[in-house]
C-alpha positions as CSV (number, residue, x, y, z in Angstrom):
1,M,21.8,152.9,-139.9
2,S,20.3,149.6,-141.0
3,V,22.0,146.3,-140.2
4,A,22.5,145.6,-143.9
5,S,24.5,148.8,-144.3
6,A,27.2,147.5,-142.0
7,Q,30.1,145.9,-143.6
8,H,29.7,142.1,-143.4
9,K,32.2,139.7,-144.9
10,I,29.3,137.4,-145.8
11,R,25.5,137.5,-145.7
12,L,24.1,134.1,-144.9
13,T,20.6,134.9,-146.0
14,E,21.9,135.4,-149.6
15,F,22.6,131.7,-149.7
16,S,19.0,130.5,-148.9
17,H,15.6,130.7,-150.6
18,G,13.9,131.2,-147.3
19,G,14.9,131.5,-143.7
20,G,14.2,129.9,-140.3
21,C,10.9,128.2,-139.7
22,G,9.5,130.0,-142.8
23,C,11.1,127.1,-144.7
24,K,8.6,124.6,-143.3
25,I,6.5,122.7,-145.7
26,A,3.0,124.2,-145.7
27,P,0.6,122.5,-143.1
28,A,-1.9,121.2,-145.8
29,V,0.9,119.8,-148.0
30,L,2.6,118.2,-145.0
31,S,-0.7,116.6,-143.9
32,E,-1.1,115.2,-147.4
33,I,2.4,113.7,-147.4
34,L,2.0,112.1,-144.0
35,A,-1.4,110.7,-144.8
36,A,0.2,108.5,-147.4
37,S,2.7,107.1,-144.8
38,P,1.2,104.1,-143.0
39,V,1.8,103.7,-139.3
40,R,2.6,100.1,-138.3
41,G,3.6,98.3,-135.2
42,L,3.6,101.2,-132.7
43,P,4.7,99.9,-129.3
44,P,2.6,100.7,-126.2
45,E,5.6,102.6,-124.8
46,L,5.3,105.3,-127.5
47,L,3.2,107.8,-125.6
48,V,3.3,110.5,-128.4
49,G,4.0,109.8,-132.1
50,N,3.0,111.7,-135.2
51,E,-0.7,111.2,-134.8
52,S,-1.3,114.6,-133.3
53,S,1.3,116.8,-135.1
54,D,2.9,117.3,-131.7
55,D,6.3,118.9,-131.0
56,A,8.3,115.7,-130.2
57,A,8.0,112.0,-129.8
58,V,7.8,110.6,-126.3
59,Y,8.8,107.0,-125.4
60,R,8.1,105.6,-121.9
61,L,11.3,104.1,-120.4
62,N,9.9,103.1,-117.0
63,D,7.4,104.3,-114.4
64,E,9.5,107.4,-113.6
65,Q,11.1,108.3,-116.9
66,A,10.0,109.1,-120.5
67,L,12.4,109.9,-123.3
68,V,11.5,112.9,-125.5
69,A,13.1,113.1,-128.9
70,T,12.9,115.7,-131.7
71,T,14.9,117.3,-134.5
72,D,14.8,120.7,-136.1
73,F,17.0,122.4,-138.6
74,F,16.7,125.2,-141.2
75,T,18.4,127.7,-143.5
76,P,19.7,131.1,-142.2
77,I,17.2,133.7,-140.8
78,V,20.1,136.2,-140.1
79,D,23.4,137.0,-141.7
80,D,25.7,136.6,-138.7
81,P,27.0,133.0,-138.4
82,F,27.1,132.9,-134.6
83,D,23.6,134.3,-134.3
84,F,22.3,131.8,-136.8
85,G,23.8,128.9,-134.8
86,R,22.3,130.2,-131.6
87,I,18.8,130.7,-133.1
88,A,18.7,127.3,-134.7
89,A,19.8,125.6,-131.5
90,V,17.2,127.4,-129.3
91,N,14.5,126.6,-131.9
92,A,15.4,122.9,-131.8
93,L,15.5,122.7,-128.0
94,S,12.1,124.5,-127.8
95,D,10.3,121.3,-128.9
96,I,11.7,119.6,-125.8
97,Y,10.5,122.4,-123.5
98,A,7.1,122.4,-125.3
99,M,6.5,118.8,-124.2
100,G,7.3,119.8,-120.6
101,A,10.7,118.0,-120.6
102,R,14.3,118.8,-119.5
103,P,16.8,118.5,-122.3
104,I,19.7,116.1,-121.7
105,L,21.8,116.1,-124.9
106,A,21.9,117.1,-128.5
107,L,23.4,116.0,-131.8
108,A,24.3,118.5,-134.5
109,I,22.8,118.5,-138.0
110,V,25.2,120.4,-140.4
111,G,24.8,121.0,-144.1
112,M,27.1,123.6,-145.6
113,P,28.1,124.9,-149.1
114,L,31.8,124.2,-148.6
115,A,32.8,125.8,-152.0
116,K,31.1,129.1,-151.1
117,L,31.2,129.5,-147.3
118,P,34.4,130.2,-145.5
119,L,35.3,127.5,-142.9
120,A,35.7,130.2,-140.3
121,A,32.0,131.1,-140.8
122,I,31.0,127.5,-140.5
123,R,32.9,127.2,-137.3
124,R,31.1,130.3,-135.9
125,I,27.7,128.7,-136.7
126,L,28.7,125.6,-134.7
127,E,30.0,127.8,-131.9
128,G,26.7,129.6,-131.7
129,G,24.9,126.3,-131.3
130,E,27.4,125.1,-128.7
131,S,26.9,128.3,-126.7
132,V,23.2,127.7,-126.4
133,C,23.6,124.0,-125.4
134,A,26.1,125.2,-122.7
135,E,23.4,127.6,-121.5
136,A,20.9,124.7,-121.4
137,A,23.6,122.7,-119.5
138,I,23.7,119.9,-122.1
139,P,26.4,118.5,-124.4
140,I,26.4,118.3,-128.1
141,A,27.5,114.7,-128.1
142,G,27.9,114.1,-131.9
143,G,26.1,114.8,-135.2
144,H,26.4,114.5,-138.9
145,S,27.5,116.9,-141.7
146,I,27.1,117.0,-145.5
147,D,28.1,119.4,-148.3
148,T,24.9,121.2,-149.4
149,L,23.8,124.0,-151.7
150,E,22.4,126.1,-148.8
151,P,23.6,126.5,-145.2
152,I,21.6,124.2,-142.9
153,Y,22.0,123.9,-139.2
154,G,20.0,122.4,-136.3
155,L,19.9,119.8,-133.7
156,V,18.6,116.4,-132.7
157,A,17.5,117.0,-129.2
158,L,16.7,114.5,-126.4
159,G,15.0,115.2,-123.1
160,L,13.7,113.4,-120.0
161,M,10.5,113.8,-118.0
162,H,8.0,111.9,-115.9
163,P,5.5,110.1,-118.1
164,A,2.6,111.5,-116.1
165,R,3.7,115.1,-116.9
166,V,3.8,114.8,-120.7
167,K,2.0,117.8,-122.2
168,R,0.5,117.2,-125.6
169,N,-1.0,119.7,-128.0
170,D,-4.4,117.9,-128.3
171,T,-5.5,117.7,-124.6
172,A,-6.9,121.1,-124.0
173,K,-10.3,121.4,-122.2
174,A,-13.3,123.6,-122.7
175,G,-13.0,126.7,-120.6
176,D,-9.2,126.8,-120.8
177,V,-7.4,130.1,-121.0
178,V,-4.8,130.4,-123.9
179,V,-1.5,132.0,-122.9
180,L,1.3,133.0,-125.3
181,G,4.8,133.3,-124.0
182,K,6.7,135.4,-126.6
183,P,5.6,138.3,-128.8
184,L,4.8,137.8,-132.5
185,G,6.6,139.4,-135.5
186,V,9.9,137.4,-135.9
187,G,9.1,136.5,-139.5
188,I,8.3,140.1,-140.5
189,L,11.6,141.3,-138.9
190,S,13.5,138.7,-140.8
191,A,11.8,139.8,-144.1
192,A,12.9,143.4,-143.4
193,L,16.4,142.2,-142.7
194,K,16.6,140.3,-146.0
195,K,15.5,143.5,-147.8
196,G,18.3,145.4,-146.0
197,Q,15.8,147.7,-144.2
198,L,15.8,146.4,-140.6
199,S,17.1,148.8,-138.0
200,E,19.9,148.0,-135.6
201,S,17.5,147.9,-132.7
202,G,15.1,145.7,-134.7
203,Y,17.9,143.3,-135.4
204,A,18.8,143.2,-131.7
205,R,15.2,142.5,-130.8
206,L,15.0,139.7,-133.4
207,V,18.1,138.0,-132.0
208,A,17.0,138.5,-128.4
209,T,13.6,137.0,-128.9
210,T,14.7,134.0,-131.0
211,T,17.6,133.1,-128.6
212,M,15.5,133.0,-125.5
213,L,15.2,129.4,-124.4
214,N,11.6,128.3,-123.6
215,T,12.7,127.1,-120.1
216,P,9.3,127.7,-118.5
217,G,8.0,124.5,-120.2
218,E,9.3,122.1,-117.6
219,A,7.8,124.1,-114.7
220,L,4.5,124.5,-116.6
221,A,4.3,120.7,-117.1
222,A,4.3,120.3,-113.3
223,L,1.1,122.5,-112.9
224,P,-2.1,120.3,-112.8
225,G,-4.0,123.2,-114.3
226,V,-1.9,123.2,-117.5
227,H,-3.8,120.8,-119.9
228,A,-2.0,121.4,-123.2
229,L,1.3,122.8,-124.4
230,T,3.0,123.5,-127.7
231,D,5.1,126.3,-129.3
232,V,4.5,128.7,-132.1
233,T,6.8,128.2,-135.0
234,G,6.5,128.0,-138.8
235,F,2.7,127.7,-139.1
236,G,2.1,131.0,-137.3
237,L,0.0,131.6,-134.2
238,A,-3.2,130.9,-136.0
239,G,-1.9,127.6,-137.4
240,H,-0.5,126.2,-134.2
241,L,-3.6,127.2,-132.2
242,L,-5.7,125.5,-134.9
243,E,-3.7,122.3,-134.3
244,V,-4.6,122.6,-130.6
245,A,-8.3,123.2,-131.4
246,R,-8.5,120.4,-134.0
247,G,-6.7,117.9,-131.8
248,S,-8.8,118.8,-128.7
249,G,-12.1,119.1,-130.6
250,L,-12.7,122.6,-129.3
251,A,-13.3,126.1,-130.6
252,A,-10.6,128.7,-129.9
253,E,-11.3,132.4,-129.6
254,I,-8.5,135.0,-129.4
255,A,-8.6,138.8,-129.2
256,F,-6.2,140.4,-131.6
257,D,-5.6,143.5,-129.4
258,A,-4.5,141.1,-126.6
259,L,-1.6,139.7,-128.7
260,P,2.0,140.7,-127.7
261,V,3.7,142.0,-130.8
262,I,7.2,143.3,-131.3
263,G,6.9,147.0,-131.9
264,E,9.0,147.3,-135.1
265,A,7.4,144.2,-136.6
266,R,4.0,145.8,-136.1
267,E,5.3,148.9,-137.9
268,W,6.5,146.9,-140.8
269,A,3.3,144.9,-141.0
270,E,1.2,148.1,-141.1
271,R,3.3,149.2,-144.0
272,G,2.5,145.9,-145.9
273,L,5.6,143.8,-145.3
274,A,5.0,140.1,-144.9
275,T,6.8,136.8,-145.7
276,G,5.8,134.5,-148.6
277,A,5.2,131.8,-146.0
278,S,2.5,133.9,-144.4
279,E,0.2,133.6,-147.4
280,R,1.1,130.0,-147.7
281,N,0.0,129.4,-144.1
282,W,-3.3,131.3,-144.6
283,K,-4.2,129.1,-147.6
284,S,-3.5,126.0,-145.5
285,Y,-5.9,126.9,-142.8
286,G,-8.9,126.6,-145.1
287,A,-12.1,128.0,-143.5
288,D,-11.1,127.0,-140.0
289,V,-9.6,130.4,-139.1
290,V,-12.3,133.0,-139.0
291,L,-11.4,136.7,-139.1
292,P,-13.8,139.6,-138.4
293,A,-15.3,141.3,-141.4
294,G,-13.0,144.1,-142.6
295,M,-10.0,143.1,-140.6
296,A,-6.9,144.9,-142.0
297,G,-4.6,142.7,-144.0
298,W,-1.6,143.5,-141.8
299,K,-3.3,142.0,-138.8
300,K,-3.9,138.8,-140.8
301,N,-0.2,138.8,-141.7
302,L,0.8,138.9,-138.0
303,L,-1.5,136.0,-137.2
304,T,0.0,133.9,-140.0
305,D,3.6,135.1,-139.6
306,P,6.0,132.2,-139.3
307,Q,7.8,132.3,-136.0
308,T,11.3,131.0,-135.6
309,S,11.9,129.9,-132.0
310,G,8.5,131.4,-131.0
311,G,6.8,131.4,-127.7
312,L,5.1,128.6,-125.8
313,L,1.4,128.3,-126.3
314,V,-0.4,127.1,-123.1
315,A,-4.0,126.0,-122.5
316,C,-4.7,126.1,-118.8
317,A,-7.7,126.1,-116.4
318,P,-8.8,129.7,-115.6
319,G,-7.7,129.2,-112.0
320,S,-4.2,128.5,-113.1
321,E,-3.7,131.5,-115.4
322,A,-1.9,133.5,-112.7
323,Q,0.4,130.7,-111.9
324,V,1.2,130.2,-115.6
325,L,2.0,133.9,-116.1
326,A,4.1,133.9,-112.9
327,E,6.2,131.0,-114.2
328,F,6.9,133.0,-117.4
329,A,7.7,136.1,-115.5
330,R,10.0,134.3,-113.1
331,R,12.2,133.3,-116.1
332,G,12.2,136.7,-117.8
333,F,9.3,136.3,-120.2
334,D,7.7,139.7,-119.3
335,E,5.6,139.8,-122.5
336,A,3.7,136.6,-121.9
337,R,-0.1,137.3,-122.2
338,A,-3.4,135.6,-121.9
339,I,-4.8,136.0,-125.4
340,G,-8.1,134.0,-125.5
341,R,-10.1,130.9,-124.5
342,L,-11.2,127.5,-125.7
343,A,-14.8,126.4,-125.6
344,A,-17.1,123.6,-126.8
345,G,-17.9,124.0,-130.5
346,P,-16.6,123.3,-134.0
347,A,-12.8,123.0,-134.2
348,R,-11.7,126.4,-135.5
349,V,-9.9,129.6,-134.5
350,T,-12.0,132.8,-134.3
351,V,-10.2,136.1,-134.1
352,L,-12.0,139.0,-132.4
């Protein structure tokens, strides 16, 4: 029996034109928008701003502490209100972990169609976010809400870390190994859900993957051999690895067969299912993502699939690969894999 065949009082995905990180503005369009925004008067304490398309801003407070700040919110990727709240909160906190920081508090961002959505459902969304913040041992200390046409939920998240341990996405080194912390396929599973065709086990896997906090980030930041860190979200694996390659001035090479992929997502991909955001992502990469001649279209769709609350993407020295994988395994990320390498050369991603 599919998830959609169960009797739900509401289907949150029916309220939105897209879901999760698939709602992101396309990379090329976003770059064009930001290029027209002048940057003025940046203080020396701002260690990371928007110059590198990084996951969060970092502001140095003193010699021992830096404040990490980010925000993330989106429309429903699932129908269950509690699950939607959990997924959105985990996704927002991921940006803190992706910088190598420890979250300390959050503020809620809430936009709800009050005339259409029952108050009980809205309460369940908020409870989902609160449950994740309790798991991360932080409070939701406030927030802001408005009446909107589509359900929107997310967090402003703040974290702390040592300034010397900040992990950017543009500091990888030639020879680094690329490690991915979670399997791909979340966007494809959500597309199957919206069509009413996702299995019960597929839905359980979708929720389990997207509600797994990227807690290894703080420990990874403490490893000298970890040179760069980010997470894979709306721009897909190829897009976020391309940001690392461009920012670091390196060529990335990954092996498709090494990629961890959710089983049912692979099955749907092979049958031709993909999100609209997948093609949007592909067009944004330009000629900087190179595929082997004759590669099947479903493989390209997995590489470009927008991930909501996706895995950490790590660039580390070859001698640190075992340590990195051990840190993932210690926290239950059993599908973390080394997927490729970075080398001197033109800034692009080549798939083998």
